[in-house]
C-alpha positions as CSV (number, residue, x, y, z in Angstrom):
1,M,-103.8,-82.5,112.0
2,K,-104.4,-81.1,108.4
3,R,-102.2,-78.7,107.0
4,I,-103.5,-75.9,104.7
5,L,-102.5,-76.0,100.9
6,T,-101.2,-72.6,101.0
7,L,-98.6,-73.2,103.4
8,F,-97.5,-76.3,101.6
9,L,-97.1,-74.3,98.5
10,C,-95.0,-71.8,100.3
11,F,-92.5,-74.6,101.4
12,C,-92.4,-75.6,97.8
13,L,-91.5,-72.4,96.6
14,L,-88.7,-71.7,99.5
15,L,-87.4,-75.1,99.5
16,P,-84.8,-74.8,96.7
17,A,-83.2,-71.6,97.9
18,L,-83.3,-72.7,101.6
19,G,-82.0,-76.3,100.7
20,G,-79.0,-75.0,98.9
21,C,-78.1,-72.6,102.0
22,G,-78.8,-75.4,104.6
23,A,-76.6,-77.7,102.3
24,A,-73.8,-75.0,102.1
25,A,-73.6,-74.9,106.0
26,P,-70.0,-75.8,107.3
27,R,-69.9,-79.3,108.9
28,G,-67.1,-78.2,110.9
29,D,-66.0,-81.1,113.1
30,G,-67.4,-83.8,110.5
31,K,-70.0,-85.1,113.3
32,P,-73.3,-86.5,111.8
33,R,-75.9,-84.1,112.0
34,V,-79.1,-85.5,113.5
35,I,-82.4,-83.7,114.1
36,A,-85.0,-84.9,116.3
37,T,-88.6,-83.3,116.2
38,I,-89.6,-83.2,119.8
39,F,-87.7,-83.6,123.3
40,P,-88.0,-87.4,124.2
41,L,-86.4,-88.4,121.0
42,C,-83.8,-85.9,121.3
43,D,-82.9,-87.0,124.6
44,W,-82.8,-90.5,123.7
45,L,-80.4,-89.7,121.0
46,R,-78.2,-87.8,123.1
47,E,-77.8,-90.5,125.5
48,I,-76.8,-93.0,122.7
49,A,-74.9,-90.6,120.5
50,G,-72.8,-88.8,123.3
51,D,-70.6,-86.2,121.8
52,R,-70.1,-88.5,118.4
53,A,-73.1,-86.5,116.7
54,Q,-74.6,-83.2,116.7
55,I,-78.1,-83.6,118.1
56,T,-80.6,-80.8,117.4
57,L,-84.2,-80.3,119.0
58,L,-86.5,-79.0,116.3
59,L,-89.5,-78.2,118.7
60,D,-87.2,-76.6,121.5
61,N,-89.6,-73.5,122.6
62,G,-92.5,-75.8,124.2
63,V,-94.7,-75.9,121.2
64,D,-96.9,-79.1,121.4
65,L,-96.6,-81.6,118.6
66,H,-100.1,-81.3,117.6
67,S,-100.3,-77.5,117.3
68,Y,-97.0,-77.2,115.6
69,Q,-96.7,-75.0,112.5
70,P,-93.6,-75.3,110.7
71,R,-91.2,-72.4,109.8
72,A,-89.3,-72.0,106.7
73,K,-86.0,-72.3,108.9
74,D,-87.2,-75.6,110.2
75,V,-87.7,-76.9,106.7
76,A,-84.3,-75.9,105.7
77,E,-82.7,-77.5,108.6
78,I,-84.3,-80.9,108.2
79,T,-83.4,-81.0,104.6
80,A,-79.8,-80.3,105.4
81,C,-79.1,-82.7,108.2
82,D,-77.9,-86.4,107.8
83,L,-80.7,-87.9,109.8
84,L,-84.4,-87.2,110.8
85,V,-85.8,-88.7,113.7
86,Y,-89.4,-88.1,114.1
87,V,-92.9,-89.9,115.4
88,G,-94.5,-90.3,112.0
89,G,-98.1,-89.7,112.7
90,E,-100.7,-87.6,111.5
91,S,-99.0,-84.5,113.2
92,D,-95.9,-85.1,111.3
93,E,-97.5,-85.0,107.7
94,W,-95.7,-81.8,107.0
95,I,-92.6,-83.7,107.2
96,G,-93.5,-86.0,104.3
97,R,-94.6,-83.1,102.2
98,A,-91.4,-81.0,102.9
99,L,-89.0,-83.9,102.0
100,A,-90.8,-84.5,98.7
101,A,-90.5,-81.0,97.8
102,A,-86.8,-81.0,98.7
103,G,-85.8,-83.1,95.6
104,N,-82.7,-85.3,95.6
105,K,-81.2,-83.2,98.7
106,K,-83.0,-85.1,101.7
107,P,-81.7,-86.8,104.9
108,Q,-82.1,-90.4,105.8
109,T,-85.4,-90.6,108.1
110,V,-86.5,-92.6,111.1
111,P,-90.4,-92.4,111.4
112,L,-90.6,-94.3,114.9
113,L,-94.2,-95.2,114.6
114,D,-93.3,-97.3,111.6
115,A,-90.2,-98.7,113.6
116,L,-92.8,-99.9,116.2
117,G,-94.4,-102.4,113.9
118,D,-97.3,-104.0,115.5
119,A,-96.6,-102.4,119.0
120,A,-98.2,-99.2,117.5
121,K,-101.8,-98.8,118.7
122,E,-104.6,-97.5,116.8
123,E,-106.4,-94.3,118.3
124,E,-109.4,-95.4,120.3
125,T,-112.2,-93.2,121.8
126,A,-113.1,-94.6,125.4
127,E,-116.4,-94.5,127.2
128,G,-117.4,-91.1,128.0
129,M,-114.8,-89.3,125.9
130,Q,-116.1,-86.3,124.3
131,S,-116.1,-86.7,120.4
132,S,-114.2,-83.8,118.2
133,G,-117.3,-83.5,116.2
134,E,-115.3,-84.3,113.2
135,E,-116.0,-87.2,110.4
136,E,-114.0,-89.9,111.0
137,E,-111.3,-90.9,108.6
138,E,-111.3,-94.0,106.3
139,E,-107.7,-94.7,107.0
140,T,-106.4,-95.8,110.2
141,E,-104.9,-93.3,112.6
142,Y,-102.2,-94.5,115.1
143,D,-101.5,-92.9,118.6
144,E,-98.6,-90.8,118.4
145,H,-97.6,-90.6,121.9
146,I,-95.4,-93.5,121.6
147,W,-92.6,-92.1,123.8
148,L,-94.9,-92.3,127.1
149,S,-94.0,-96.3,127.2
150,L,-90.7,-97.0,128.6
151,R,-90.9,-100.4,126.8
152,N,-91.3,-98.6,123.5
153,A,-88.2,-96.3,124.4
154,A,-86.2,-99.3,125.1
155,A,-87.0,-100.8,121.8
156,L,-86.6,-97.5,119.6
157,C,-83.5,-96.8,121.4
158,R,-81.9,-100.1,119.8
159,V,-83.4,-98.8,116.6
160,L,-81.5,-95.4,117.1
161,A,-78.3,-97.0,117.7
162,D,-78.4,-99.1,114.7
163,R,-79.1,-95.9,112.4
164,L,-76.7,-94.1,114.0
165,A,-74.1,-96.7,113.7
166,A,-75.0,-96.9,109.8
167,L,-74.5,-93.4,109.6
168,D,-71.1,-93.5,111.3
169,P,-69.5,-97.0,111.2
170,E,-66.6,-96.1,113.1
171,G,-68.8,-95.2,116.3
172,E,-70.9,-98.3,116.1
173,S,-69.5,-100.0,119.4
174,F,-69.9,-96.7,121.0
175,Y,-73.4,-96.2,120.1
176,R,-74.2,-99.8,121.1
177,A,-72.6,-99.5,124.4
178,N,-74.5,-96.3,125.2
179,A,-77.7,-97.9,124.1
180,D,-77.2,-100.9,126.2
181,A,-76.4,-98.8,129.5
182,Y,-79.4,-96.4,128.9
183,I,-82.0,-99.4,128.1
184,E,-80.7,-100.9,131.4
185,K,-82.0,-97.7,133.2
186,L,-85.1,-97.5,131.1
187,N,-85.9,-101.4,132.1
188,G,-85.2,-100.4,135.8
189,L,-87.8,-97.5,135.8
190,D,-90.2,-99.9,134.0
191,G,-89.8,-102.3,136.9
192,A,-90.5,-99.7,139.3
193,Y,-93.9,-98.7,137.2
194,R,-94.8,-102.3,137.5
195,A,-94.5,-102.5,141.1
196,A,-96.5,-99.5,141.7
197,A,-99.2,-100.8,139.5
198,A,-99.3,-104.0,141.3
199,G,-99.4,-102.5,144.6
200,A,-102.2,-100.1,143.4
201,K,-105.5,-99.7,145.4
202,T,-107.2,-98.6,142.2
203,K,-106.4,-99.6,138.7
204,T,-108.0,-96.8,137.0
205,L,-107.1,-93.2,136.2
206,L,-109.3,-90.2,135.4
207,F,-108.3,-87.4,133.4
208,A,-110.2,-84.2,133.3
209,D,-108.2,-83.3,130.2
210,R,-106.5,-84.8,127.0
211,F,-105.3,-88.2,127.4
212,P,-102.0,-89.1,125.6
213,F,-100.9,-91.9,128.1
214,R,-102.7,-94.9,126.3
215,Y,-99.3,-96.6,125.8
216,L,-98.3,-96.2,129.4
217,T,-101.8,-97.5,130.9
218,D,-101.6,-100.5,128.4
219,D,-98.2,-101.5,129.7
220,Y,-99.3,-101.7,133.2
221,G,-102.8,-103.1,133.0
222,L,-104.4,-99.7,133.9
223,S,-107.8,-98.6,132.6
224,Y,-108.9,-94.8,132.3
225,F,-111.7,-92.3,131.6
226,A,-110.9,-89.0,130.0
227,A,-112.5,-85.9,128.7
228,F,-110.8,-86.0,125.3
229,S,-108.4,-88.2,123.4
230,G,-104.8,-87.4,123.2
231,C,-104.6,-85.6,119.9
232,S,-107.8,-83.7,120.4
233,A,-107.8,-79.9,119.9
234,E,-111.0,-79.5,122.1
235,T,-110.6,-77.5,125.4
236,E,-114.1,-76.9,126.6
237,A,-115.9,-80.0,127.9
238,S,-119.7,-80.6,127.8
239,F,-122.0,-80.7,130.8
240,E,-122.4,-84.4,129.8
241,T,-118.8,-84.9,129.9
242,V,-118.1,-83.2,133.4
243,I,-121.1,-85.3,134.9
244,F,-119.8,-88.5,133.4
245,L,-116.4,-87.9,135.1
246,A,-117.6,-87.0,138.5
247,K,-119.8,-90.0,138.5
248,K,-117.0,-92.3,137.7
249,T,-114.9,-90.6,140.2
250,D,-117.4,-91.2,143.0
251,E,-118.2,-94.7,141.7
252,L,-114.8,-95.8,141.8
253,F,-113.6,-93.9,145.1
254,L,-110.9,-92.3,142.9
255,P,-108.3,-90.4,145.0
256,A,-107.2,-87.9,142.4
257,I,-108.2,-86.3,139.0
258,L,-105.5,-85.9,136.8
259,Q,-104.5,-83.6,134.0
260,I,-101.4,-82.8,131.8
261,E,-98.9,-80.1,132.1
262,T,-100.4,-77.6,129.7
263,S,-104.0,-77.5,131.6
264,D,-105.1,-74.6,133.4
265,G,-106.7,-76.7,136.0
266,S,-110.1,-75.4,135.4
267,L,-111.8,-78.7,133.8
268,A,-110.3,-80.7,136.7
269,R,-111.6,-78.2,139.4
270,T,-115.0,-78.4,137.7
271,V,-115.2,-82.1,137.7
272,R,-114.2,-82.2,141.3
273,E,-117.0,-79.7,142.3
274,N,-119.4,-82.1,140.9
275,T,-118.4,-85.3,142.9
276,K,-119.9,-86.1,146.1
277,T,-117.0,-85.4,148.4
278,K,-115.1,-82.7,146.5
279,D,-111.8,-83.7,148.2
280,Q,-110.0,-85.3,145.4
281,K,-106.4,-84.3,144.7
282,I,-105.7,-82.7,141.3
283,L,-102.5,-84.1,140.0
284,T,-100.5,-83.5,136.7
285,L,-98.9,-86.1,134.6
286,N,-96.4,-84.6,132.3
287,S,-96.8,-85.7,128.8
288,L,-93.5,-84.7,127.8
289,Q,-94.8,-82.6,124.8
290,S,-94.1,-79.1,126.0
291,V,-90.4,-79.3,127.2
292,T,-88.5,-76.4,126.3
293,A,-84.8,-76.0,125.6
294,E,-84.6,-74.1,129.1
295,D,-86.1,-76.9,130.9
296,V,-83.2,-79.1,129.4
297,K,-80.7,-76.5,130.5
298,N,-82.2,-76.9,134.0
299,G,-81.6,-80.6,133.9
300,A,-84.8,-82.0,132.7
301,T,-84.3,-85.3,130.9
302,Y,-86.7,-88.0,129.7
303,L,-85.9,-90.4,132.6
304,S,-86.3,-87.6,135.5
305,L,-89.6,-86.7,133.9
306,M,-90.8,-90.2,133.7
307,E,-89.6,-90.6,137.4
308,E,-91.6,-87.6,138.5
309,N,-94.6,-89.1,136.5
310,L,-94.2,-92.4,138.5
311,A,-94.3,-90.4,142.0
312,V,-97.7,-88.7,140.7
313,L,-99.1,-92.3,139.5
314,K,-98.3,-93.7,143.0
315,T,-100.6,-91.1,144.6
316,A,-103.2,-91.5,141.6
317,L,-103.3,-95.4,142.1
318,G,-103.1,-95.5,146.1
319,S,-99.9,-97.4,145.7
320,E,-98.7,-99.0,149.0
321,E,-95.2,-97.2,148.0
322,K,-96.4,-93.7,148.8
323,A,-95.0,-91.0,146.5
324,R,-92.8,-88.4,148.0
């Protein structure tokens, strides 16, 4: 996602003043100040850090990672914190520029795509997926939706515990014990997903929407068809795309057409109307990209949302263990 030069120049001009203001903010109780750009990362950190660190969610108003436009306030906050945790994909390019413009006053950083190493997956265009029409980039682009794999989550929580311990050595045993307990829960839910996939009547998911779930489908040996890639800005599907998805639904006798939480449902309904039976369920799988501070206040957690996704998947896959 490309950021316009004017916006970057504004950051460069604003950062010296804002950085000084942020640096002067009182630390109060002396807790490490940690900022996570998106909800899943923030929730992992809260589970590991407990009350030993001050954890802040940057994108707390439900703004999608791919369409986020940083404010001067956000830039000031990240340059004044102790640790910045972010995905590190194309949508986060603004962070590198902001940190470069901040000079010597910058936090430690954890770009999680880098931390994944060889487990990071390149973006792909699946059969029938509508192209954005943009020219292909020369450099490799990686799928940013790393948090939608419970296995990635477990591995990255180890990384986060290490980084928190380095920042706060006195809390090392606390961070590691919390990470161990949380990873056990992640592994338990991963086992439930594996069981659902093993008992599935179909191994294919069909999305009349963007598809940010490649890490999840790869974990459980599932295939997929989708209208758009996970990072696509497209919202209008072509006639060819609609017909392709409808035919696949018919050919594979799929019981459901999926969409993500930001969809208005119109494309899914159009695909269904072009199938033979016109009776498929339209289900929503949560990509966890639009969770708000209010959702968190009302009890939303990474685990609770991934548990809800499991129930949806059981229905979409025709799993023997029926969703509630």
